[in-house]
C-alpha positions, -999 to 999 in steps of 0.1 A, spaced: -370 -628 67 -367 -598 88 -393 -570 84 -377 -539 73 -365 -513 91 -377 -486 75 -411 -478 80 -415 -462 44 -405 -494 27 -426 -504 -1 -406 -525 -20 -408 -546 11 -448 -549 16 -448 -550 -22 -427 -585 -16 -445 -595 12 -479 -589 -9 -465 -611 -32 -452 -642 -7 -488 -638 9 -501 -652 -22 -484 -683 -16 -499 -685 20 -469 -694 35 -463 -696 75 -431 -672 69 -453 -646 49 -483 -647 78 -457 -646 103 -443 -611 87 -478 -600 84 -483 -605 118 -455 -580 127 -463 -553 104 -497 -551 119 -479 -554 154 -458 -526 144 -488 -505 128 -505 -510 161 -476 -499 186 -476 -471 160 -510 -462 167 -504 -468 208 -476 -444 205 -497 -416 188 -525 -420 214 -504 -421 244 -487 -382 227 -520 -369 220 -532 -377 256 -503 -364 271 -503 -330 249 -518 -306 276 -486 -319 298 -462 -305 271 -441 -271 276 -442 -259 243 -403 -251 242 -399 -275 215 -434 -270 191 -423 -270 156 -433 -288 126 -396 -308 121 -401 -319 158 -437 -335 150 -417 -352 121 -391 -364 139 -413 -374 168 -436 -395 141 -401 -411 125 -391 -418 157 -422 -437 168 -425 -456 137 -391 -469 143 -399 -478 180 -431 -495 164 -409 -518 140 -385 -525 168 -410 -538 195 -429 -554 165 -397 -573 159 -392 -584 189 -428 -598 192 -436 -580 221 -473 -587 217 -476 -622 201 -493 -609 173 -475 -628 145 -477 -659 171 -513 -657 171 -517 -652 138 -499 -682 125 -514 -702 149 -551 -693 140 -544 -697 101 -529 -729 109 -559 -739 129 -586 -729 101 -562 -741 72 -554 -709 56 -517 -720 56 -501 -746 36 -480 -774 51 -444 -767 46 -431 -784 18 -465 -791 3 -480 -780 -32 -516 -778 -29 
């Protein structure tokens, strides 16, 4: 299952939470992708804040700020879907190591 392309998909997040109770590898990988998307979004926000003094002010408005925030969220989702940082892979590997993920097809 892919992560939602919409960063405000609360239904998808609640479905992920329900599947995480099964302790499956798929749910862990998806949670890792969501975390990676959140990390990317925070990183983009920090980079925009750091470059604030360089802005010209020509396009400053509340609407532009909203669109920029939505754009950053969508870019974050796309980057996380590609697995750019490998957080999802690392999370699954770690959870397998500590035994927090049930084996495929087993009913522990």
